[in-house]
C-alpha positions as CSV (number, residue, x, y, z in Angstrom):
1,M,44.5,-37.6,-67.8
2,S,43.1,-36.9,-70.8
3,D,45.2,-35.5,-73.7
4,K,42.8,-34.2,-76.0
5,R,42.3,-30.5,-76.5
6,R,39.2,-28.8,-74.8
7,I,36.5,-27.4,-76.2
8,L,33.4,-25.3,-75.2
9,I,29.6,-25.9,-76.2
10,A,27.4,-23.2,-75.6
11,D,24.0,-23.7,-76.8
12,P,20.6,-23.6,-74.8
13,S,18.9,-26.7,-76.3
14,R,20.4,-29.7,-74.6
15,V,19.6,-32.1,-77.7
16,A,21.7,-29.8,-79.5
17,R,24.7,-29.9,-77.3
18,T,24.4,-33.9,-77.2
19,A,24.6,-34.3,-80.9
20,L,27.5,-32.0,-81.1
21,V,29.1,-34.1,-78.2
22,R,28.5,-37.2,-79.9
23,L,30.3,-35.9,-83.2
24,L,33.1,-34.6,-81.5
25,R,34.1,-36.4,-78.3
26,E,36.5,-38.8,-80.0
27,D,39.0,-35.8,-80.8
28,F,38.0,-33.2,-78.1
29,D,37.4,-33.2,-74.3
30,I,34.2,-31.1,-74.1
31,R,32.4,-29.0,-71.6
32,E,29.1,-28.0,-72.0
33,E,27.1,-24.8,-70.7
34,G,23.3,-23.9,-71.5
35,D,23.7,-19.9,-71.2
36,G,25.9,-17.1,-72.1
37,E,26.9,-16.4,-68.4
38,S,27.7,-19.6,-67.9
39,A,29.7,-20.2,-70.6
40,W,31.9,-16.8,-69.7
41,Q,32.4,-17.6,-66.0
42,T,33.6,-21.2,-67.6
43,L,36.1,-19.5,-70.1
44,V,37.7,-17.3,-67.5
45,L,38.0,-19.8,-65.1
46,D,39.6,-22.7,-67.6
47,A,42.5,-21.6,-69.2
48,S,42.5,-25.5,-71.4
49,I,39.7,-24.3,-73.5
50,V,41.1,-23.8,-76.9
51,A,37.8,-22.8,-78.8
52,V,34.2,-21.9,-78.4
53,V,31.5,-23.4,-80.3
54,S,28.0,-21.3,-79.4
55,S,24.7,-20.4,-80.9
56,I,23.5,-16.5,-80.9
57,G,20.3,-17.3,-78.7
58,L,21.8,-17.8,-75.7
59,P,20.1,-16.8,-72.3
60,R,21.3,-14.5,-69.8
61,L,24.2,-13.4,-72.3
62,S,23.6,-13.7,-76.3
63,G,26.6,-15.5,-78.4
64,Y,27.2,-12.1,-79.9
65,E,27.5,-10.4,-76.2
66,L,29.5,-13.4,-75.2
67,L,31.8,-12.7,-78.1
68,S,32.1,-9.0,-77.5
69,R,33.7,-10.0,-74.1
70,L,36.2,-12.2,-75.5
71,R,37.3,-9.7,-78.2
72,Q,37.7,-6.9,-76.2
73,N,39.4,-8.6,-73.2
74,R,43.0,-7.6,-72.3
75,L,44.1,-11.4,-71.7
76,R,45.3,-12.5,-74.9
77,R,43.9,-16.2,-74.3
78,L,40.2,-15.2,-74.3
79,A,40.8,-12.1,-77.0
80,D,42.1,-14.5,-79.5
81,L,40.2,-17.6,-79.0
82,P,38.7,-19.2,-81.7
83,F,34.7,-18.6,-81.9
84,F,33.0,-20.7,-84.1
85,L,29.1,-19.6,-84.5
86,L,26.3,-22.1,-84.9
87,I,24.1,-21.4,-88.1
88,S,21.5,-23.1,-90.0
89,K,22.1,-24.2,-93.6
90,D,20.0,-21.9,-95.2
91,E,22.0,-18.7,-93.3
92,T,21.7,-15.8,-95.3
93,A,25.4,-14.2,-96.7
94,P,24.5,-10.8,-95.1
95,N,24.1,-12.4,-91.6
96,R,27.5,-14.3,-92.3
97,E,29.4,-11.0,-93.3
98,E,28.2,-9.1,-89.9
99,A,29.2,-12.6,-87.9
100,K,32.6,-11.8,-89.6
101,E,32.6,-8.3,-88.7
102,R,32.1,-9.1,-85.2
103,G,35.1,-11.4,-85.0
104,V,33.8,-15.0,-85.6
105,S,36.3,-17.2,-86.6
106,D,34.7,-19.6,-88.7
107,F,30.8,-21.3,-89.0
108,I,29.5,-24.6,-88.0
109,V,26.5,-25.7,-89.7
110,R,23.7,-27.6,-87.7
111,G,23.5,-31.2,-89.1
112,G,26.4,-30.9,-90.7
113,S,28.8,-34.1,-91.0
114,A,30.9,-34.8,-88.4
115,D,34.3,-34.6,-91.0
116,D,33.5,-31.2,-92.0
117,I,33.0,-30.1,-88.0
118,R,36.2,-31.7,-87.0
119,R,38.2,-30.4,-89.9
120,R,36.9,-26.4,-89.4
121,I,37.9,-26.9,-85.6
122,C,40.9,-28.5,-86.2
123,R,42.0,-26.1,-88.8
124,L,42.2,-23.2,-86.3
125,V,43.3,-25.0,-83.0
126,N,46.3,-27.1,-84.4
127,W,49.4,-25.1,-84.7
128,D,51.9,-28.1,-84.4
129,I,54.7,-27.1,-86.7
130,E,55.1,-30.9,-86.9
131,A,52.0,-31.8,-88.0
132,V,52.0,-30.2,-91.3
133,P,52.0,-33.1,-93.6
134,D,55.3,-33.0,-96.1
135,D,53.1,-33.3,-99.2
136,A,52.8,-31.4,-102.3
137,D,50.1,-29.2,-101.1
138,S,52.3,-28.0,-98.0
139,Q,55.6,-27.5,-100.4
140,A,53.6,-25.9,-102.9
141,A,55.3,-22.3,-103.9
142,F,54.4,-19.3,-102.3
143,G,53.3,-16.1,-104.0
144,N,55.2,-12.5,-104.1
145,R,54.3,-9.2,-103.0
146,T,52.9,-8.5,-106.6
147,L,50.5,-11.3,-106.6
148,A,49.2,-10.3,-103.1
149,C,48.9,-6.9,-104.2
150,R,47.2,-8.1,-107.3
151,H,44.8,-10.5,-105.3
152,L,43.8,-7.3,-103.2
153,C,43.3,-5.2,-106.3
154,N,41.2,-7.5,-107.9
155,Q,38.6,-7.9,-104.9
156,M,38.5,-4.1,-104.4
157,A,37.5,-3.4,-107.9
158,E,34.2,-5.7,-107.7
159,I,33.2,-4.0,-104.5
160,A,30.3,-1.7,-105.1
161,D,30.8,0.3,-101.9
162,P,34.4,0.4,-100.9
163,E,33.6,3.0,-97.8
164,T,32.1,-0.1,-96.0
165,W,34.4,-2.8,-97.2
166,S,36.7,-4.7,-95.1
167,A,40.0,-6.3,-95.8
168,S,43.2,-7.0,-93.9
169,V,46.7,-7.5,-94.5
170,L,48.7,-9.6,-91.9
171,A,52.4,-9.5,-92.4
172,F,54.2,-12.1,-90.3
173,G,57.9,-13.3,-89.5
174,L,60.4,-14.3,-86.9
175,E,60.7,-12.1,-84.4
176,S,64.7,-13.1,-83.8
177,E,65.4,-13.4,-87.4
178,S,68.9,-11.6,-87.6
179,A,69.9,-13.6,-84.6
180,I,68.6,-17.0,-86.0
181,S,70.5,-15.9,-89.3
182,E,73.6,-15.2,-87.6
183,R,73.8,-18.3,-85.5
184,F,72.5,-20.8,-87.9
185,G,72.7,-19.2,-91.3
186,A,70.1,-17.5,-93.6
187,A,69.0,-20.8,-95.4
188,I,67.9,-22.3,-91.5
189,M,66.2,-18.9,-90.9
190,Q,64.3,-19.0,-93.9
191,D,63.3,-22.5,-93.6
192,I,61.9,-22.0,-90.1
193,G,60.1,-19.2,-91.4
194,Q,58.4,-21.3,-94.5
195,R,57.2,-24.1,-91.9
196,F,55.5,-21.3,-89.7
197,A,54.1,-20.1,-93.3
198,R,52.8,-23.4,-94.2
199,V,51.1,-23.6,-90.6
200,I,49.2,-20.5,-91.3
201,R,48.4,-21.3,-94.8
202,A,46.3,-24.3,-93.9
203,K,44.2,-22.2,-91.8
204,L,43.4,-19.5,-94.2
205,G,40.0,-19.5,-96.1
206,P,39.6,-19.8,-100.1
207,R,40.0,-16.0,-100.4
208,D,43.0,-15.3,-98.5
209,L,46.3,-15.6,-100.3
210,I,49.7,-15.9,-98.6
211,A,53.0,-14.6,-100.3
212,H,56.4,-14.6,-99.5
213,L,58.3,-11.1,-99.2
214,G,61.8,-12.3,-98.3
215,G,63.9,-13.9,-95.4
216,S,61.1,-14.9,-92.8
217,T,58.5,-12.5,-93.8
218,Y,55.3,-13.5,-95.2
219,V,51.9,-11.4,-95.8
220,V,48.3,-12.6,-95.8
221,A,46.0,-10.7,-97.7
222,S,42.2,-11.5,-96.8
223,P,39.5,-9.7,-98.6
224,G,36.5,-9.7,-96.7
225,T,38.1,-9.9,-93.5
226,S,37.0,-7.5,-90.6
227,P,39.7,-5.8,-88.6
228,A,38.4,-7.7,-85.5
229,T,39.0,-11.1,-86.9
230,A,42.1,-10.4,-88.6
231,T,43.5,-8.9,-85.2
232,A,42.1,-12.0,-83.3
233,F,43.8,-14.3,-85.9
234,A,46.8,-12.2,-85.8
235,Q,47.2,-12.6,-81.8
236,R,46.6,-16.2,-82.2
237,V,49.4,-16.7,-84.9
238,C,52.0,-15.0,-82.3
239,S,50.6,-16.5,-79.1
240,A,50.5,-20.5,-80.6
241,L,53.6,-19.8,-82.7
242,G,55.6,-18.3,-80.1
243,E,55.3,-21.7,-77.9
244,S,57.1,-23.3,-80.8
245,R,60.5,-25.1,-80.0
246,I,62.8,-25.8,-82.9
247,R,65.5,-28.3,-83.2
248,I,68.5,-27.6,-85.1
249,A,71.1,-29.8,-85.4
250,E,71.7,-30.7,-81.7
251,T,70.1,-27.7,-80.6
252,T,66.7,-26.9,-79.3
253,V,65.8,-23.3,-80.1
254,Q,62.8,-21.5,-78.8
255,V,61.3,-19.3,-81.5
256,A,58.7,-16.2,-81.5
257,V,56.7,-14.5,-84.3
258,S,55.7,-11.2,-84.8
259,A,53.1,-9.2,-86.8
260,G,51.8,-6.3,-88.1
261,L,48.3,-5.8,-89.4
262,A,46.7,-2.7,-91.8
263,A,43.0,-3.3,-92.4
264,L,39.9,-1.4,-94.2
265,P,37.8,0.4,-93.2
266,A,40.2,1.5,-90.5
267,E,43.0,2.7,-93.1
268,R,40.2,3.7,-95.8
269,G,41.7,5.2,-98.8
270,K,44.7,3.5,-98.8
271,S,45.6,1.2,-102.0
272,A,46.3,-2.5,-102.0
273,A,50.0,-1.6,-102.3
274,Q,50.0,0.8,-99.4
275,L,48.2,-1.7,-97.0
276,I,50.8,-4.1,-97.6
277,E,53.6,-1.7,-96.9
278,M,51.9,-0.6,-93.8
279,A,51.6,-4.1,-92.6
280,V,55.5,-4.8,-93.1
281,S,56.3,-1.5,-91.5
282,R,54.3,-2.6,-88.2
283,L,55.8,-5.9,-88.6
284,E,59.2,-4.4,-88.1
285,L,58.1,-2.2,-85.2
286,A,56.6,-5.3,-83.6
287,R,59.9,-7.1,-84.2
288,Q,62.1,-4.7,-81.8
289,T,59.9,-5.4,-78.6
290,P,60.3,-9.0,-77.5
291,G,57.3,-11.3,-76.7
292,G,55.6,-12.2,-80.0
293,H,53.7,-8.7,-80.5
294,V,50.8,-7.5,-82.8
295,I,50.7,-3.9,-83.9
296,S,47.5,-2.7,-86.1
297,S,48.3,1.0,-85.9
298,D,51.4,3.5,-86.1
299,P,52.7,5.0,-83.1
300,P,52.1,8.7,-82.4
301,A,54.9,10.7,-84.1
302,D,55.6,12.5,-80.8
303,D,55.1,9.6,-78.4
304,P,58.1,10.1,-75.7
305,F,58.0,6.3,-75.3
306,A,58.7,5.5,-78.9
307,R,61.6,7.9,-79.0
308,I,63.1,6.0,-75.8
309,Q,62.9,2.3,-77.6
310,A,64.2,4.0,-80.6
311,L,67.7,5.1,-78.3
312,L,67.4,1.6,-77.2
313,R,67.9,0.2,-80.6
314,Q,70.9,2.3,-81.5
315,E,74.4,3.1,-79.9
316,N,73.8,6.3,-78.1
317,T,76.2,9.4,-76.9
318,R,76.5,10.5,-73.7
319,E,74.8,13.5,-74.9
320,Q,71.8,11.9,-76.3
321,L,71.4,9.7,-73.2
322,G,71.4,13.1,-71.0
323,E,69.0,14.8,-72.9
324,T,66.6,11.5,-72.9
325,G,67.2,11.4,-69.0
326,Q,66.3,14.7,-68.3
327,Q,62.9,14.1,-70.3
328,L,62.4,11.3,-67.8
329,L,63.1,13.2,-64.6
330,P,59.6,13.8,-64.1
331,I,58.4,10.1,-64.2
332,L,61.5,9.4,-61.9
333,R,60.3,12.0,-59.2
334,L,56.6,10.8,-59.1
335,L,57.8,7.3,-58.8
336,E,60.0,8.3,-56.1
337,Q,57.2,10.2,-54.1
338,Q,54.9,7.1,-54.4
339,F,57.4,4.2,-53.9
340,H,60.2,5.6,-52.2
341,F,63.1,3.8,-53.7
342,G,65.6,6.3,-52.4
343,L,66.5,7.6,-56.1
344,P,69.2,10.5,-55.8
345,L,67.4,12.6,-57.8
346,A,69.4,15.7,-57.2
347,Q,72.9,14.1,-58.0
348,M,71.1,12.3,-61.3
349,E,69.6,15.8,-62.4
350,E,73.1,17.4,-62.0
351,Q,74.8,14.5,-64.2
352,L,72.5,14.5,-66.7
353,R,72.5,18.4,-67.2
354,K,76.0,18.0,-67.4
355,Y,76.0,15.6,-70.3
356,A,73.2,17.0,-72.0
357,S,75.1,20.2,-71.9
358,H,78.3,18.4,-73.5
359,Q,80.5,19.2,-70.4
360,P,83.8,17.2,-70.2
361,D,84.4,15.0,-67.3
362,P,86.9,16.5,-64.9
363,E,90.0,15.2,-64.9
C-alpha cells in the first residue's frame, strides 16, 4: 500500500490532467476526474484525499460549484479541504480576489514548474510538527500584538473602499493550556505552542503576519483574506494539529488546538485592535469546549446553553443548580415523551424547586 498522500485532480482535459500527474506522481497518489459531479462523488467517498486541484470550467458541476459544496458541508473533512484553482499565467488580479472570496486556498498556474506546484500543495497539506526544519528561518522570532495591529492598520489605510474589504484575524492556542502547564511546566507548554506556530507560519502567505500574545496563544493577521477562506484554514489548523501526539520526557501526550476568528466585512466598523481582541475572546470560548473547536461569532446574550456551559466551568451552589434544573425541565419532559427513559420527573421537579427556593434538607 502506498504511503503517499492522495490528491484529486479535476479537469475536463485529459491532456492537462496527464501533465499534472506527470509532475506530481513522485510525491502524491493521484485520482483524476473529468467533471465536477464525479469529482464531488469521489471526494465524498474517498476520505484519504487531502487536497483538490481543479479548474473552473468543469462540466456537470463547475469548479466554483464544487468549491461551494465543500465549504458549506457540515463534515469538517470536506469543509476545510485545501482547494487549489488551476489558472492561466495571465489571470487578472480581480479574478484571483473573487476566487479567494469564494474560499480558494491557493492557485496553481498552468505550465508552472514542478517545484512551485509541489511547494504550494505541500505547504497546505503537510501538518507534521516534526517536519518543520530546525533552522534559522524556523527559529525566527514572532511579532507581538502591537506589530499585528500595526500590520492590519497599515493595510486598512491603503484601501479605497473599506466597506467591501476582506481581512481576518485568527487566534489559536493549545486547548488544554492550563493542564499542560500544570503537569509539565509553563516552559514546556510554551515550547509546544511555538512548535505549532512554526508549522502554521510555514503555511501563511506573504501578506500574513503571525504574532505571539503569551503562553501558547498566537494570532494571524491576514489582510485580504475572506471569511470563507479564513474559516476553512482555521478548521484545517484545528483538525490537522489536533491529531498531533507530543513526546514529553517519557510521556506521549495527545494535544488539541482551538481557534477564534474575527473577520471583515462581517465585523464591519471594527478597528484592527478590536478584531484582534474579538478573535482572542472567541479563542477562550473555544477552549472551554473540548474537540478543537473554531468559534467565529459571539454567542447570543440570552443563549440558555451558553449559561449552562458557564455553570459547568465553575463551582455551583445547590440553589444555582436548582434554578438551572428547573429551566431544563421542559426539555427533559420532551425527551421523556419521545424516548420513554422512565425519568422520575415529578420527584425531580420537587427536588429542584426545593433547592431553588433555598429550602434546607430535612434532618
